[in-house]
Every structure is written in structure tokens, then in C-alpha cells.
Phi, psi and omega in degrees: 000327182297318177296323180294319178295323182296322181289318176293325175293332174289338181269332188232170168245118173291175181295324183289320183284330175296320178293328189279332187251156181273077180255164181278134178262122184247126171270169179299310181301325181289324178296315178298320177298317180290320178295317180300333182267333191253330186295128189293330183300328182292329177292335175303314185288326175296320180291326174296317177300315180296326181291319182296317182292320177299319177295322182293333183298328180258016181294334181264012181292145175266162172293148183294148177296157178246124177250134183228141177234131180214155167263129189241130170057041176284135172289157170288330174272098188293346178294339179287350181300325190280353182287140181255092178204158179301341182286339181268095181254023177289152181176174173258133180255130174241131179217145175235133182232138179224119175279137184243102181294152179291136181300324180297327176297313179298316180294319182291323177297311177299317179299320183297311184295316180292333180297334186286339186283338172294324176302312179295326178293315177287328176296323175297321178295317177297322178298316178300321176297318181294319178295314179304317182300315181294316177298319175301313183298317180294321183290316178288328174299316179296318180296317179289327177293323177288331172298315179296321176302315179297321180291322178296319177298314180295313182287341173291316178296319180293319181294324179295324179290319176296317179296318179299314180301314184297324179292319176294322178284340176295331178296334179255020175058033178251014177208157180253145183296316181302321178294324180294314180301317183295321175298318178295324178291323177297324180294322176296321177296325175301318177302315177298317180293326179295321176296316177300317184290324179300317181297321177299314181297315181299313180296322176294322181296313179299318180298315182289318181297327179291320175297327176280358176059053177217180182304132185295339184264008183291127182280149176197160173255160178239167175300122183264001184242034183290141173224147180301145179283141185274113175243030183294326178300320180290327180293321178289320187279103180260356181257012177296124176253000183303332179292348179281358176259027178293154185295328178290326178286320178291328174296320176294319176295326178289326173297323179294317179294322174295322178292323177298322176295324173290329175293317177297326178291318177295327179293334176289355173301333180281356177270147187281158168249161186235166180200156181222143179221130178240133182233139174232134181249119172265099192271156178262314184253004179207171186299152180298152185226158173216164176217144179234125186229135175256152181225153178211136176273154184235078182286352182278356180297146185306313183294346176255319185291336177302322181300311182292320184293320178296320179299318183291324178294319180299319184288328174300320176295318175301318181294315179298322178296317179295324177286332173290323175299318180297319182297316179300315180300322180291321178296313181292328177298314177301317180299312186296321180294317180291322181292319186288320180291326177294311177304313184300318182299316183287323178296317177299329176294317180297323180293321179293322177299323178296317186285324184280316190232317189292302187295319175303323180294315184289328175294317177297323177297316177294314185298316181298314181294327180291319175296321180293322181290325180289325177275013176063024176248357180255176180241138181292331177294315179295321176302315181294324179294318174305316180295316176301313184294319180296313180297321178301315178291328175296316176298318179298322179298313178292324174301315178294325176296319178301318178296318175302315181295320182293314180293325179296321179294320179291320177299311183293330174300306182297327182269359183051057174283134183276000000 
């Protein structure tokens, strides 16, 4: 057990070592701020936004011009090229062509590209919420584990004192040996429990350091005076709709707007494009010639317009499906938020019951048995049972606090609390 303890102690700081060493104390808001700044995944979304903006800068670009060079109407008898007559139409042809896209298409394309940056922005905010939720879970787990460690240390000291007293009284036949052995076995169990709690502290420390994008063994202290947040007003207020502005729902709305922009872009396919072509003929047997030609596409012809119209219809169905998805997300969000706040309310009531009635009664039981044992009117076995029951209830109280923190974390996750 000693090697295991030494390994765990190298990964974590127990409550006593935290007090003894000059370590950095991190609160939850400080961890959130550092995660938002350091976690690599969040930079992915910013780079995607930068990519979209860079792409939008060229959205209104035209196709490059086309230059052509040709030999035109050359006779197979090349000697005829030198003849100066209307029959000699040989020459070099030079032409330049430029297609002019419809301005409405360019604007629609740019709007569609820029609409995608809102999606990445909302997804980044939701990813922050997910990371904050993970940080809360790790933080609260370490907090409750350290509370249990302190409790184990306190009860270990009390149990050692009781064992010493029982051994002294055993000499005078005022204590029984089986109860003393049972107490010593309980003392060993406390050591085992301490090892388990150290592993939980180590696991939470590693998780938080990973979220902070730093060495997993970096020591730090946490807030030792945490209390559950009072959300009683949220439990009473059933008409609050601010949760419907969650980033994941806003991301879906951004996808809908982006799809609508894509639909408008597809609809511009029915608009014509234009072009211009200039040609120059450098003739051998006749005067030089040129031609200037304008062009326009006709996308409204039936064999062409069917493609654009079917694409628009398809996108309308996609938009309707995404709107249904958004409605479902809102419905599920309302359900989850109401479930969590209701569970949190009942868990807090149970936690208050521990503080108001359960623990005081067990403390009185231990105190009365301890007093009776000191006055030689009590039994060590009964005293040991009172010690065990109080410690178990203290542990249950911390477990209930952990449940409160876990449900509170889920509630804050569903509400996207910053």
C-alpha cells in the first residue's frame, strides 16, 4: 500500500500539503477563462471563421479572360499567301473573350459564404459550454474527495484516541478485546479509503490540467469553501425562455439561414450571364478585319431551368427538416431543464435534512456514548458502532453534496451558464 500511496501523493496535493506549499489556487471562473484561451479545439473554430472570411473576399471575382490565337483560312498551297486578291483570306486571328457574371449571383454567393461563419461561431460557444461542464465535474469531484479526505483524517484521529483509551481500560477489564480488534480493522479500512480518495483527487487533477492544456501533474489548489448555487427562483419561474437561445440551437438557426442563402444562390441560376468577345484578323491578301460580339446565357429554357427549379425545391424540403429539428431541440431543452431544476430542488432538500436533523442526531448519539464510556457506564462496542454510524452519515452527506453538484452542473450545462 505504501508504494501506491507514494505514487498518488506525487500526483496530487492533499489538504495538508496544499496548506503547507505555496501553490496556485484556481477558482472555477479562472479555469473557464483559461480553458477558453488555451484549449486547442476552440482555435479550430476561429480558423474556420478566418477561412470563411478569406473565401468571401474572392466571392465577387470574375472568371479570367480567354485569349485565343489562330491561323485562319490558310491554303494548302502556302505560296498563294502572298497573292493580293479577295480570294486570299488567309491571316492570323487574335481574339479576347470575357464572361461577365450576373451581379445578383455574385452577391448571393458572397452572402452564402459569410452565412457559414455564424455556424462556426455558435458551435465554438457551444463547445465552450461542453468544456465548462467537464471542468465543473472534475472540480466538484476533487472538492468532494478532499472533503472526504479531511473527514477521514478527523475520524482517524478520533478512532486512534478511542483505541488507546480502550486498550488502557482493557487492563482493568473495562473493555473487550474483540471490539478493540474491530476498531483496529476499521482503522485499516480508513487507510484504504484514503488511498481511494487520493486516486479520485489525482483523476480530477489530471482532467483539469488536460483542459488547461498543460502538464497533467501540475499542482494547484481549489476553492475549499464551495457551496451549491441557489436556483430556487428558477424552480419557481416556469415561463423562462432564455434557454431557447442556447448556442447549439442558435447554430441550428444559423444553418437554416445559411441554407436559405444557399437557396437564394440556387435561384439566381435562372438569371442570365453575359459575355463579350473581340476578334482581330491580321490578313495577308486583304485589309485587316475585326469583330465584336456580345453573348448572353438563356437559363430559362426548359431543358436548363429544370435543374435549378428542382434544386430549389430540394432545398426547401431541407430547410423544413432543419426547422423541425430546431423545434425538437427546443422541446427537449425545455424538458431537460425542467427535469434538472426539479431534481436539484429535491436533492437540496435532502442535503438540508442531513444538516438540520440527521447529522445532529447521530452526533448526539456519539457524544452520549462517549460520555457514558468515559464514566465507565458504556460499552466500547456500542461506542464504536456510534462512531461508525456518524462517519457513514457524514460520508453520505458528502455523497449527497456531490450529487447536488453533479445535477447543478448538468442544469448549468443545459442552461449554458457562463
